[in-house]
Structure formats: structure tokens, C-alpha cells
N, C-alpha and C positions, 0 to 999 in steps of 0.2 A: 169723624167716628162713624158716621153712617154707611160711607165705602165701605169699611174694615169689616163692621155687622153683616153688610150683604155679601162679601166673599164667605166670611167663616158661617154664614146660614146659607149656602147653596144658591149662590147669583148665578144668571143664566150662564151657560158655558159656550164657549166658541164652536158653533155650530159645523165648524169646518175642521174640528179638531179630530185626529185619529182616537179611536179609541185604545185604552191601554193594553199592550200584549201582555198575554200571559206568560210566566215562567217556565222555562223547560218543563217537561212531565216528568217526573221519576219512573212511569208506567212504562214511557215511550223509552228511555233510557237503560231500565234495567237489564242486566243478561252480563254474558263474559266477555271481556275486552282482552287482548294480548299488548302487553305495553313494551314500547321500544322508545329507549331514550338514548340521545346524544350524549358526546362525552361531556362530562361538567365542565363549566368554565366560572372561576378559573382551576385549572386540574391541580390540586392541593394534596395530592396524594396522600388520602387520611387512614391509609392502613386498614386498622379493626373498625375504626370510626364507620368506614365506608359502609357497612350493614346498617347505620341510622338513617342512611339516606337512599336505600335501597327498597324500593318496594317490590312486591311478588311479581313475576313476569307476567300472569295471567292474574286477572281479577273479577269478581263477580259483584256487580251493582244491585241491591236490593231496592224496592220501592218500600221497604218498611224502617220506620223510624227507629233512631238506635234508643235507648232507654237508660243506658248507664254511661256514667261520668262523659267526657268529651262528646262520646259516640251520641248522646241526646242532642245536640247541635245539628244533626243531621240524618242523613238515610244510613244504612249500613253497606258497607264494604269488606269482602271477605277474599282470601285467595280463590281462586276457582278450583272446582274439585279436581284433586288429585295433586295441586300445588302445595309443597309446605309453607306453613305460616312463615311471617316475617317478624323481626323484633319487635315489632310495633303493636302495642297494646291497645291502641284506639285506632281504628280506620272508619271514617265516615265520608259522606260527599254532601253537598249544598247545591241545587240550583242556583245559579248568577245569570240573571236577566233571561232573555228569552231563548237564546241560543249557547248557552254557557253554565258551566259547572266547576267546583273545584273538589277535590278529593283530597283529604287529610289522611297521611299515615303518621303518628305521632307515638312515643313513648312517654308523652307525659311532660318529656322534658326537650328531644329534638326530634327530628323528623323532615318530612317534605311535604310540599305542596301542591298539586298538580292543577293548573288552572288552563281548563280545556275550552274550545270552543268547538259547535256540530253545525252543520248545514242538514244532517240527516243521522241518525243513530246508529249509522255503520261505521264511520271515521270521527273519530275524536282528536284534536290537535290541539297544541298550548306550549307552555313552558312549565317548567318544575322548577321549584325555588327551596332551597334547604331551609332549616332554621334550628339553632341550637339555644338551649338555657345559660350559652357562657358568651364573652366576646369573641366570636369565630367568623369571618367574612362569608357572606351569604354564595352559594355558587347557585347557576342557572344550566338548565339543560333543555334542549326541545325535545316534546314528548310526542308520541302517536299511539292512539288506542284504536285497534280495528277488533270489530265484534268477531267473536267466535263461538262455536258451540260449547257449551256449559259441561259437554262429555268429559271423561276422564282422559286426559291426553297421554 
């Protein structure tokens, strides 16, 4: 019992342990990015449902927390200036570890999640994964996000 209490009340830590690394900074990643997705696998020929898994081609990440619905789970994402919105009613991003982030585009029922890593804030890369509110096979695609100017294109 004494050992458990000692651990719970701040027993000495390993002096060789590395300090915990901070999560990726929203301020470092805020800005506009051009998205490039590889073809979806498996290729399911979704027809009109393709719109539910298609994010805008250019997006803007904000360091501002969302306040409404699912967006309150993270920081705001919007189409970059001059880019038409997608069908998604909620778009937000969350830091994941020290060099990662996850961007969610959702209608409230279906959408796509981009799981990205970065070594700097200029290029993000990773995987896009679809989700549905009914039994449909998930699809994945490779995704790259290159930082671009937020001016109208």
C-alpha cells in the first residue's frame, strides 16, 4: 500500500526521463493548405455519394476553437477564401501528438477524416479515411496538404 500511495503522491521521477513533448501548436499550423488525395481504395464508384467524402480542394485551418456542435471538439476548418464550401456541415481539426493532426469533415452522418503528420508546417501528409452512418466499407486515400497563400485564387 505504501508504494501505491508514494506513486500517487508524486514519488521521485526518473532523472533520465525526457520531459513530455507538447502537442502540435494550433498557431503554428493555422493558415491555408491545398489538398491532394490519391484515388480511393477500394474504388467503389460512389456516384452522387462521392460528395460526402470530398473535402474542399483548399482549406484554411484556424487556431480558434469551435463552439457549435461537433466543431466544439476542436479548432475550426473552413474552405480557403474563394473556394466553394463542401456538403459538410461541420469541419474541425485536433492536434494529435507532437507532430500530427486530424481534420474531420462531417455532415453529421458521413464524411472523411484526414490523419496527417508534419515535420514542419509547410507540408502535411497522411491518410484519408471515409466514415458512414450505415454499413458501407471504409475507403482510404493518401493525402498531401501543401501550405499556400490564403489570398483568393
